[in-house]
C-alpha positions in Angstrom: 105.8 -95.2 64.2 107.1 -95.0 67.6 104.9 -92.3 69.4 107.1 -89.3 71.1 107.1 -88.5 74.9 105.2 -85.2 75.4 107.0 -82.5 73.8 109.6 -80.1 75.7 109.6 -76.5 75.5 110.5 -73.2 77.1 107.8 -70.8 78.6 107.5 -67.6 77.1 108.8 -65.9 80.4 112.1 -67.2 81.8 112.4 -65.1 85.0 115.7 -66.4 86.2 118.1 -63.8 86.7 121.9 -64.2 87.2 122.7 -62.7 90.9 126.1 -61.9 90.2 127.9 -60.3 87.0 126.2 -60.2 84.1 128.6 -59.2 81.6 132.3 -57.1 81.3 131.4 -54.6 78.7 134.2 -53.0 77.1 134.6 -49.5 78.9 136.0 -46.4 77.5 138.8 -45.1 80.2 139.8 -41.9 80.8 143.0 -41.8 82.5 145.2 -38.8 83.6 148.4 -40.9 82.9 148.9 -43.4 80.4 151.5 -45.3 83.0 148.9 -46.2 85.5 148.6 -49.6 83.8 151.7 -50.2 85.7 150.3 -49.6 89.0 147.2 -51.7 88.0 149.4 -54.5 87.0 151.4 -54.5 90.4 148.3 -54.6 92.2 147.1 -57.9 90.3 150.5 -59.2 91.0 150.9 -59.2 86.9 154.4 -58.0 87.1 157.0 -61.0 86.9 159.9 -59.1 85.0 160.3 -56.0 83.2 163.1 -54.3 81.6 164.4 -51.0 83.3 160.9 -50.4 85.4 161.6 -46.5 85.4 162.4 -46.1 81.7 159.1 -48.0 80.8 157.1 -45.9 83.1 158.4 -42.6 81.7 157.7 -44.1 78.1 154.0 -44.7 79.3 153.4 -41.6 81.0 154.4 -39.8 77.7 151.5 -40.9 75.6 150.1 -44.2 74.1 152.1 -47.1 73.0 151.8 -50.3 70.6 152.3 -53.5 72.5 152.1 -56.8 71.6 152.1 -60.6 72.5 152.2 -63.6 70.5 150.3 -66.9 70.3 151.5 -69.7 68.3 148.8 -72.0 66.9 150.3 -75.4 67.8 146.4 -76.6 68.6 143.2 -75.2 67.3 142.3 -73.4 70.0 143.9 -71.4 72.5 143.5 -72.6 76.5 142.9 -70.9 79.9 146.8 -70.3 80.6 146.7 -68.3 77.4 144.3 -65.7 79.1 146.8 -64.0 81.4 148.8 -62.6 78.4 146.0 -62.3 76.3 143.9 -60.1 78.7 147.2 -58.5 79.3 146.8 -56.8 75.9 143.2 -56.0 76.6 144.2 -54.3 79.9 147.0 -52.0 78.1 143.9 -51.3 75.5 141.5 -50.0 78.4 144.4 -47.7 79.5 144.5 -46.2 76.3 147.5 -48.1 74.5 147.3 -49.9 71.4 147.4 -53.9 71.3 148.9 -56.0 68.4 148.0 -59.7 68.6 150.4 -61.6 66.8 149.2 -65.2 65.5 152.6 -67.3 65.0 151.8 -68.9 61.6 155.4 -69.0 61.0 156.8 -69.7 64.5 154.1 -72.3 65.0 155.7 -74.2 62.3 158.7 -74.4 64.3 157.9 -74.7 68.1 159.1 -73.0 71.1 161.6 -75.2 72.7 160.7 -73.5 76.4 159.1 -75.3 78.8 159.6 -78.9 77.0 162.1 -81.9 77.5 161.4 -82.9 73.9 161.0 -81.7 70.3 157.4 -80.6 69.2 155.9 -82.4 66.3 156.0 -80.5 63.3 152.5 -79.2 62.0 151.9 -79.9 58.3 150.5 -76.7 56.5 146.9 -77.4 56.5 146.6 -78.2 60.1 148.4 -74.9 60.7 146.2 -73.1 58.7 143.2 -74.5 60.5 144.8 -73.9 63.9 145.4 -70.2 62.8 142.0 -69.6 61.7 140.4 -70.9 64.8 142.8 -69.2 67.3 142.5 -65.7 65.4 138.9 -65.9 66.1 139.3 -66.0 69.7 142.2 -63.4 69.6 139.2 -61.2 67.8 136.6 -61.8 70.5 138.8 -60.8 73.4 140.5 -57.5 72.3 138.5 -54.5 70.8 139.1 -53.8 66.7 136.5 -51.0 66.3 137.9 -47.8 64.8 139.6 -45.5 67.2 143.0 -44.3 68.5 143.4 -47.8 70.5 142.1 -50.1 67.8 143.8 -53.5 68.1 145.5 -55.1 65.3 145.8 -58.9 64.5 149.0 -59.8 62.4 150.6 -63.1 61.4 154.5 -63.3 61.3 154.0 -65.7 58.5 153.4 -62.7 56.1 157.1 -61.4 56.7 158.9 -64.6 57.5 157.9 -66.7 54.3 159.2 -64.1 51.9 162.8 -63.9 53.6 165.4 -66.0 52.2 167.8 -68.1 54.3 171.0 -66.2 53.2 168.9 -62.9 54.3 167.8 -64.1 57.7 171.7 -65.1 58.6 172.8 -61.9 57.4 169.8 -59.6 58.7 169.1 -61.3 62.1 171.5 -64.1 62.9 174.7 -62.0 62.5 173.4 -59.7 65.3 172.9 -62.5 67.8 175.7 -64.6 69.3 175.5 -68.3 69.7 176.7 -67.5 73.5 173.9 -65.2 74.1 171.5 -67.9 72.9 172.9 -70.5 75.1 172.7 -68.5 78.4 168.6 -68.2 78.0 167.5 -70.6 80.2 165.2 -72.2 77.4 167.7 -72.8 75.3 170.4 -74.2 78.2 168.0 -76.4 79.8 167.3 -78.4 76.3 171.1 -78.4 75.6 171.9 -79.9 78.7 169.0 -82.4 78.7 169.3 -86.1 77.3 167.3 -85.4 74.2 169.2 -82.1 73.0 167.6 -79.6 71.0 167.5 -79.4 67.1 168.9 -76.5 64.9 165.0 -76.1 64.1 164.0 -75.3 67.4 167.0 -73.5 68.4 166.1 -71.0 65.7 163.0 -70.2 67.4 164.3 -67.4 69.6 165.9 -65.7 66.4 162.5 -65.9 64.4 160.8 -64.3 67.7 163.5 -61.6 68.0 162.8 -60.6 64.3 159.0 -60.3 64.9 159.7 -57.8 67.6 162.2 -56.1 65.1 159.6 -56.3 62.3 156.6 -54.9 64.5 158.8 -52.1 65.7 160.0 -50.9 62.3 156.2 -51.3 60.8 153.9 -50.5 63.5 156.1 -48.5 65.8 155.7 -51.5 68.4 157.7 -50.4 71.6 156.5 -53.1 74.3 156.4 -57.0 73.9 154.7 -58.8 76.7 154.1 -62.4 77.5 154.5 -65.2 80.1 157.3 -65.5 82.1 158.6 -68.3 80.0 159.1 -65.7 77.2 161.5 -63.5 78.7 164.7 -64.9 76.9 162.8 -64.4 73.5 161.6 -61.0 74.4 165.2 -59.8 75.8 166.6 -61.4 72.4 163.8 -58.8 70.4 164.8 -56.1 72.5 168.7 -56.5 71.8 168.1 -57.2 68.0 166.6 -54.0 67.9 169.2 -52.2 69.7 171.8 -53.6 67.6 170.1 -53.1 64.3 168.7 -49.5 64.6 170.1 -48.0 68.1 166.2 -47.8 69.2 165.2 -48.3 73.0 162.5 -50.8 73.4 160.6 -52.5 76.4 159.7 -55.9 77.5 157.2 -57.1 80.4 156.2 -60.5 81.6 153.7 -61.9 83.5 153.8 -64.7 86.1 152.6 -68.3 85.0 149.3 -68.7 86.7 149.6 -71.8 89.5 147.1 -73.2 92.1 147.4 -73.1 95.5 147.1 -77.1 95.8 149.9 -77.7 93.5 148.2 -79.1 90.4 148.7 -77.4 87.2 146.3 -74.2 86.3 144.2 -75.1 83.2 143.8 -78.9 83.5 140.8 -80.8 84.5 140.0 -84.3 85.4 139.1 -84.3 81.3 142.5 -82.6 80.2 143.3 -79.0 79.2 140.8 -76.4 79.6 140.0 -74.9 76.2 138.5 -71.7 75.2 136.9 -73.2 72.0 133.2 -74.5 72.9 133.8 -77.4 70.6 136.6 -78.7 73.0 135.2 -77.5 76.4 132.1 -77.1 76.6 130.9 -73.3 78.1 129.1 -75.3 81.0 132.6 -77.6 81.7 134.4 -74.2 81.5 132.5 -72.6 84.0 132.4 -75.5 86.3 136.5 -75.4 86.1 136.2 -72.0 87.7 133.3 -72.5 90.1 135.3 -75.2 91.7 138.7 -73.2 92.2 140.2 -73.3 95.5 139.3 -70.6 98.0 143.0 -69.7 98.2 143.0 -68.9 94.4 139.9 -67.3 93.8 140.9 -63.6 94.6 144.1 -64.0 92.5 142.1 -65.3 89.9 139.5 -62.6 90.1 142.3 -59.9 89.7 144.4 -61.8 86.9 141.8 -63.5 85.0 138.7 -60.8 84.8 138.5 -57.2 83.9 136.8 -56.5 87.5 138.6 -53.5 88.8 140.5 -53.8 92.0 137.7 -52.3 94.2 135.2 -54.7 92.6 137.3 -57.4 93.4 137.9 -56.3 97.0 133.8 -56.1 97.3 133.3 -59.4 95.6 136.0 -60.9 98.4 134.3 -58.9 101.4 131.1 -60.6 100.4 132.8 -63.9 100.2 134.5 -64.0 103.5 131.2 -63.3 105.5 130.0 -66.5 104.1 132.9 -68.6 102.0 130.6 -71.7 102.0 128.1 -69.9 99.5 131.1 -69.7 96.8 129.6 -66.1 95.8 133.4 -65.3 94.5 133.6 -68.3 92.8 130.4 -67.8 91.1 131.4 -64.3 90.1 134.6 -65.6 88.8 132.8 -68.2 86.8 130.6 -66.1 85.3 133.3 -63.4 84.4 135.5 -65.5 82.6 132.8 -67.2 80.7 131.3 -64.2 79.5 134.6 -63.0 78.5 135.2 -66.0 76.4 131.9 -67.6 75.6 129.9 -64.2 75.8 127.2 -63.3 78.6 124.3 -65.2 76.9 126.2 -68.6 77.5 127.6 -67.6 80.9 124.1 -67.0 81.7 123.2 -70.2 80.7 126.1 -72.0 82.4 125.2 -70.2 85.5 121.6 -71.4 85.3 122.7 -75.0 84.7 125.3 -74.8 87.6 122.3 -73.4 89.9 120.4 -76.7 88.6 122.9 -78.8 90.6 122.1 -77.2 94.1 118.9 -79.0 94.0 117.3 -82.2 93.1 115.8 -82.9 89.5 112.3 -82.7 90.9 112.9 -78.9 91.8 114.0 -77.7 88.3 111.7 -75.5 86.4 110.9 -76.4 82.5 113.3 -73.5 81.8 116.1 -74.6 84.0 115.5 -77.9 82.1 115.9 -76.2 79.0 119.2 -74.4 80.1 120.8 -77.6 81.4 119.9 -79.1 78.1 121.9 -76.3 76.4 124.8 -77.1 78.3 125.4 -81.0 79.2 125.2 -83.7 76.6 121.3 -84.8 75.8 120.0 -88.2 75.0 116.8 -88.1 72.8 114.6 -90.5 73.4 110.9 -91.8 72.1 108.2 -93.5 73.3 109.7 -97.1 72.1 112.5 -96.4 74.9 109.8 -96.8 77.6 110.0 -99.8 79.5 113.9 -100.6 78.0 116.6 -101.2 80.4 118.2 -97.9 81.4 121.9 -99.5 81.1 121.1 -100.7 77.6 119.8 -97.0 76.5 122.8 -95.3 78.1 125.0 -97.8 76.3 123.4 -97.5 72.8 123.9 -93.6 73.4 127.3 -93.5 74.3 126.8 -92.5 78.0 128.8 -95.7 79.0 131.3 -97.3 76.8 129.5 -100.8 77.1 126.4 -102.4 78.8 129.4 -104.4 80.8 130.8 -101.1 81.9 127.1 -99.7 82.9 126.3 -102.8 85.0 129.6 -102.5 86.8 128.7 -99.0 87.7 125.2 -100.0 89.2 127.1 -102.6 91.4 129.4 -100.0 92.3 126.3 -97.7 93.0 128.1 -94.9 90.5 125.0 -94.4 88.3 122.1 -92.5 89.3 118.7 -91.3 87.9 116.9 -88.5 89.2 119.1 -88.2 92.4 118.2 -92.0 93.3 120.8 -94.6 92.9 120.2 -97.1 89.9 119.4 -100.9 91.1 120.2 -103.5 88.8 117.4 -104.3 86.3 116.2 -100.6 86.5 114.0 -99.8 83.5 113.2 -96.2 82.2 109.5 -95.4 82.9 107.4 -92.3 81.5 106.8 -91.3 85.4 110.8 -90.8 85.5 110.1 -87.7 83.3 109.7 -84.3 85.0 107.2 -82.1 83.2 106.6 -84.7 80.8 109.6 -85.0 79.1 113.0 -84.3 81.3 115.0 -87.0 83.2 118.5 -86.8 84.3 121.5 -89.6 84.7 124.6 -89.1 86.6 127.6 -90.9 86.3 130.0 -90.9 89.0 130.2 -87.6 91.0 130.6 -85.4 88.3 129.1 -86.4 84.7 125.5 -85.5 84.0 123.5 -86.5 81.0 120.0 -85.0 80.1 117.3 -87.4 78.8 114.7 -85.5 76.8 112.0 -86.9 74.4 111.8 -86.3 70.8 109.2 -83.5 69.7 
């Protein structure tokens, strides 16, 4: 039997504390005026469009309202671009209002034509059900569903859409919306004018969402729909439908789509979209995405993507301005957003792993190595691997695509072991392991792998 390298363990005392924000607890906010939420949103740059602003402020000042936003299960995870409208529900909740999160089991079967130049691929029911279950769990983590007057609600529009027959839908919904009105909406007009055109299926999406607002108004007393600025046409369609069918006056508000100062798309990394699911984007990679944001974006992201108060953001930015090279604001941002999405423990672990990369591998303690192993890909090794060619080990464990690729990386000086560039023919030796069991391989500038002995 191959003898293992000395075992790796965690010491009894960790002794590490994250110096920044450790968690964002749900706070019981007692306010004189429920309408204070509007001032807070404006200060954060979170108001893009709204229906009659004074009428909305007046209604909010009269007491708590039920407010909803919808999220379609087009994938098995939401992504960071969904955080702004999702946290908008949370902000309303913290100001004493009642959030309703809608998981679009029905609308997800159709697909919103907005922001797309071609038709979406239709999802089969099994895939849709899996996606729906996944994003429902993410919605539950970011809102407070505990008993109380501001208790969040989670609904699925398939519950009331599927039982409705085609004729009922045409009579009860379609009759109240003119084609002229729909064609005037930018999301529809853009697609109609494109070479690909638009199918009747996606053309009907606006009517389905409008009916959602009407249903939630009738059954849960929802008076405000919120969403990204690309949802404005769908939101106003729902407002008009409610006015035409019941005469009620309801409201809409949208937030701007998040952009980045350098022109790149928010929520995209070198590896693709940044997802809220730990299976799609690890908490460490999620943390690193926000640690690396541009100085020009960090204050806006602190305001729009965290629950830090306005004075807290000002305090963070003042400290950052005194020593921007320390990237303290980015670290607070990364910890705050990671804690919201993955929990404080994962945020602490990712922060510890991130701090580890400011020092050499030789400087890391056993506890810090353990934190890294919880955040990075780990290659488990045994005594039989001692003396083997390092490239062969990496190829056998998927760290490089093939031995040939590994050797090309070596020739390009793109592979390192414990901060030293790997030379052709380098073998893995027992002396390469710190504390008897840890080593680090870096591929390129950002990809890292922990080498760990088996126990």
